[in-house]
VMD Tcl script that draws the C-alpha trace (Angstrom):
set ca {
  {-6.64 -79.22 30.66}
  {-5.81 -75.53 30.90}
  {-2.04 -75.00 31.16}
  {-2.12 -71.63 32.87}
  {-0.18 -71.58 36.17}
  {-2.64 -71.09 39.06}
  {-0.07 -69.53 41.40}
  {1.61 -67.02 39.14}
  {0.05 -63.69 38.38}
  {0.35 -62.53 34.77}
  {1.72 -59.05 34.05}
  {-1.13 -56.59 34.81}
  {-1.11 -52.96 33.63}
  {-4.32 -51.30 34.79}
  {-3.58 -48.28 32.56}
  {-4.63 -50.34 29.57}
  {-7.83 -51.83 30.93}
  {-9.88 -49.93 28.38}
  {-8.04 -51.44 25.40}
  {-7.14 -54.80 26.82}
  {-3.56 -54.22 25.85}
  {-2.26 -55.77 29.08}
  {-3.77 -59.16 28.21}
  {-1.76 -60.08 25.13}
  {0.98 -62.04 26.92}
  {-1.45 -63.90 29.21}
  {-3.64 -64.99 26.32}
  {-0.87 -66.11 24.09}
  {0.85 -68.08 26.84}
  {-2.16 -70.30 27.40}
  {-3.20 -73.26 25.32}
  {-6.85 -72.22 24.82}
  {-9.73 -70.11 26.01}
  {-12.64 -71.41 28.07}
  {-15.74 -69.32 28.52}
  {-19.19 -69.71 30.13}
  {-21.16 -66.75 28.93}
  {-24.53 -65.71 30.43}
  {-25.81 -62.95 28.12}
  {-26.55 -62.83 24.37}
  {-24.32 -59.77 23.98}
  {-21.38 -61.46 25.64}
  {-21.88 -64.48 23.42}
  {-21.84 -62.25 20.39}
  {-18.71 -60.43 21.50}
  {-16.68 -63.54 22.39}
  {-17.33 -64.91 18.90}
  {-16.58 -61.53 17.36}
  {-13.33 -61.35 19.36}
  {-12.34 -64.83 18.14}
  {-12.78 -63.85 14.48}
  {-10.90 -60.53 14.71}
  {-7.92 -61.58 16.78}
  {-4.57 -61.53 14.99}
  {-3.65 -64.96 16.35}
  {-5.46 -68.24 16.76}
  {-6.26 -69.98 20.03}
  {-9.02 -72.59 20.44}
  {-12.22 -71.28 22.02}
  {-14.27 -73.61 24.24}
  {-17.79 -72.36 25.00}
  {-19.40 -74.16 27.99}
  {-22.72 -72.28 28.03}
  {-25.78 -74.59 28.50}
  {-28.76 -74.54 26.16}
  {-31.09 -73.71 29.07}
  {-30.20 -70.06 28.76}
  {-31.63 -69.98 25.24}
  {-35.12 -69.84 26.72}
  {-34.45 -68.19 30.05}
  {-36.61 -65.01 30.40}
  {-33.84 -63.08 32.24}
  {-31.10 -63.97 29.76}
  {-31.32 -60.97 27.48}
  {-29.22 -57.96 26.41}
  {-30.10 -54.44 25.44}
  {-29.37 -53.42 21.89}
  {-26.77 -50.91 23.07}
  {-24.70 -53.83 24.34}
  {-24.09 -54.98 20.72}
  {-22.85 -51.73 19.20}
  {-20.50 -48.83 19.77}
  {-23.15 -46.28 20.71}
  {-23.27 -45.37 24.42}
  {-26.44 -46.08 26.36}
  {-28.22 -43.73 28.75}
  {-25.38 -44.04 31.25}
  {-22.59 -43.43 28.76}
  {-21.48 -47.06 28.67}
  {-20.42 -48.65 25.40}
  {-20.94 -52.37 24.95}
  {-18.43 -53.24 22.30}
  {-16.24 -55.77 24.12}
  {-16.43 -59.23 25.60}
  {-16.75 -59.01 29.35}
  {-14.45 -61.55 30.98}
  {-16.17 -60.80 34.26}
  {-19.59 -59.22 34.89}
  {-19.63 -57.24 38.09}
  {-22.61 -56.75 40.36}
  {-24.38 -53.43 39.69}
  {-26.27 -53.44 43.03}
  {-25.88 -50.06 44.65}
  {-24.25 -48.41 41.64}
  {-25.53 -45.09 40.33}
  {-25.36 -44.29 36.61}
  {-22.28 -42.12 37.25}
  {-20.44 -44.86 39.09}
  {-20.90 -47.58 36.43}
  {-17.66 -48.26 34.67}
  {-14.40 -50.27 34.81}
  {-13.44 -48.84 38.20}
  {-16.45 -49.02 40.55}
  {-16.41 -47.42 43.98}
  {-15.52 -49.34 47.18}
  {-18.52 -51.03 48.80}
  {-17.65 -51.58 52.49}
  {-21.19 -52.62 53.52}
  {-21.22 -55.91 51.61}
  {-20.70 -58.97 53.82}
  {-20.33 -61.70 51.14}
  {-18.87 -61.78 47.67}
  {-20.18 -64.73 45.65}
  {-18.23 -65.70 42.52}
  {-20.07 -67.98 40.14}
  {-20.16 -68.93 36.47}
  {-22.96 -69.84 34.11}
  {-26.70 -70.15 34.55}
  {-26.51 -70.65 38.35}
  {-26.19 -66.82 38.45}
  {-29.85 -66.44 37.49}
  {-31.03 -68.78 40.22}
  {-28.80 -67.01 42.76}
  {-30.15 -63.64 41.62}
  {-33.74 -64.75 41.87}
  {-33.14 -66.13 45.38}
  {-31.52 -62.89 46.43}
  {-34.52 -60.92 45.26}
  {-36.87 -63.42 46.93}
  {-35.16 -62.99 50.24}
  {-34.90 -59.22 49.84}
  {-31.15 -59.35 50.28}
  {-30.59 -57.06 47.32}
  {-32.21 -54.15 49.18}
  {-29.64 -54.07 52.02}
  {-26.53 -54.32 49.83}
  {-25.04 -57.24 51.79}
  {-24.29 -59.92 49.09}
  {-22.66 -59.30 45.72}
  {-22.99 -61.71 42.77}
  {-20.06 -61.66 40.32}
  {-20.01 -63.73 37.15}
  {-16.81 -65.19 35.73}
  {-17.56 -65.32 32.02}
  {-14.01 -66.35 31.07}
  {-12.44 -69.20 33.06}
  {-9.22 -69.47 31.07}
  {-7.17 -67.43 30.78}
  {-8.25 -66.54 34.29}
  {-9.20 -62.84 34.73}
  {-6.83 -62.23 37.65}
  {-6.96 -58.46 37.12}
  {-10.77 -58.23 37.30}
  {-11.04 -60.62 40.24}
  {-8.51 -58.47 42.12}
  {-10.57 -55.41 41.24}
  {-13.63 -57.00 42.79}
  {-11.74 -57.90 45.91}
  {-10.73 -54.29 46.31}
  {-14.31 -53.21 45.70}
  {-15.62 -55.42 48.55}
  {-12.87 -55.21 51.22}
  {-15.01 -56.59 54.07}
  {-16.82 -59.35 52.20}
  {-16.38 -63.10 52.69}
  {-15.28 -64.68 49.36}
  {-17.37 -67.62 48.20}
  {-17.42 -69.80 45.14}
  {-20.89 -71.15 44.20}
  {-21.69 -73.75 41.53}
  {-24.50 -76.30 40.90}
  {-22.13 -79.04 39.74}
  {-20.62 -81.49 42.23}
  {-17.40 -80.30 43.90}
  {-15.21 -82.60 41.72}
  {-16.83 -81.21 38.52}
  {-17.64 -77.75 37.34}
  {-15.10 -74.93 37.64}
  {-14.30 -75.08 41.34}
  {-11.05 -77.04 41.16}
  {-9.84 -74.64 38.41}
  {-10.82 -71.33 39.95}
  {-10.13 -71.99 43.66}
  {-6.33 -71.73 43.62}
  {-6.50 -68.81 41.25}
  {-8.88 -66.87 43.49}
  {-6.54 -67.59 46.47}
  {-3.59 -66.21 44.39}
  {-5.60 -63.07 43.67}
  {-6.52 -62.71 47.35}
  {-2.88 -63.07 48.40}
  {-1.88 -60.44 45.83}
  {-4.41 -58.02 47.32}
  {-3.32 -58.78 50.85}
  {-6.65 -60.31 51.82}
  {-6.93 -62.64 54.79}
  {-7.32 -66.20 53.61}
  {-10.11 -68.47 54.96}
  {-9.32 -71.25 57.42}
  {-7.22 -73.85 55.61}
  {-6.28 -71.38 52.90}
  {-9.21 -72.51 50.67}
  {-12.00 -70.49 49.18}
  {-15.40 -71.21 50.76}
  {-17.38 -73.61 48.58}
  {-21.12 -73.67 48.10}
  {-22.48 -76.45 45.91}
  {-23.05 -80.16 45.70}
  {-20.62 -82.53 47.37}
  {-18.25 -84.72 45.28}
  {-20.11 -87.28 43.21}
  {-19.34 -90.13 40.83}
  {-22.21 -89.06 38.52}
  {-23.10 -85.70 37.04}
  {-26.63 -85.70 38.40}
  {-28.82 -87.60 40.83}
  {-31.24 -88.79 38.12}
  {-34.30 -87.96 40.25}
  {-35.99 -84.63 39.63}
  {-37.35 -84.20 43.12}
  {-33.92 -84.95 44.66}
  {-32.34 -82.53 42.23}
  {-34.78 -79.80 43.31}
  {-34.03 -80.45 46.97}
  {-30.30 -80.22 46.34}
  {-30.78 -77.00 44.35}
  {-32.84 -75.41 47.12}
  {-30.22 -76.37 49.69}
  {-27.52 -74.88 47.50}
  {-29.29 -71.54 47.24}
  {-29.98 -71.51 50.96}
  {-26.29 -72.13 51.77}
  {-25.19 -69.40 49.39}
  {-26.86 -66.77 51.53}
  {-26.39 -68.38 54.97}
  {-24.11 -65.92 56.86}
}
mol new
graphics top color blue
foreach p $ca { graphics top sphere $p radius 0.5 }
foreach p [lrange $ca 0 end-1] q [lrange $ca 1 end] { graphics top cylinder $p $q radius 0.2 }
display resetview
C-alpha cells in the first residue's frame, strides 16, 4: 500500500547526507513510512524523528516482539546521544540502512565506507532474520574471509535508494541477494525487488538473469507459517544454507 514509484529515483544530493536535507521531497511525496528496526537505538531514533518532524506522515513499525528478548539486539549508550564514541561516530539519527562493518577499521567507519572488492555476495535483508544470518555466518567462519556482506534495510518506505546505491558501489563484485524468512508472496520482497533493480540500473550494475534480484527465502504460500515447529526449523535451516550457497 506504499505509493512510492518503484522505477523512479528520487532527487539525491549526496552533499547533504549528513543532514538528511536531500530526503525532504521523497518523504513528503509518499503516503507513509514503513520501518522494520533491529536495534533499540534505531527504535528510539525513529520515534524521536517522528515527534520532531515539522510535518506529519503515518509511521508503520513492523518490528516483531522476538527482538525484545534477543541477546544480540542491543545498542551502546553512545548510540542514543550526541557524544561521539571511541571511533568518533555520533549516534543521533535514525539509520534507514545499517551497513555491514566487517573489514572496517575505526578510521573507515562512516557514511562513505571504502570499496570492498573481495566480497562475493551482498545480502540485503530486513528485520530479525539478520541475527540468524549473522549467527550462521559466524558459525561457518565466513566472516573471517570477507566474502559475504549483510546489510539491513531498516526503512522500507520511503525506500532508501541513496544508501542502497552506496552499498552497491561499496561491493562492486558482489552478487546481490534479498533474503527473508517470510514466504515469497509475503514479507518485503515484492516491495523491495523492483526498487533494488532500479538502484542497480542507476549504478550501471549488471542485472541477474531475468532482470530479477536473487531471492532466498520460503516459496509462495497460502498461509503465513507451516504450523509445525519441526518443519519450520527445517525450512529455516534450508533458508540459511541457501543464503551462503555460492
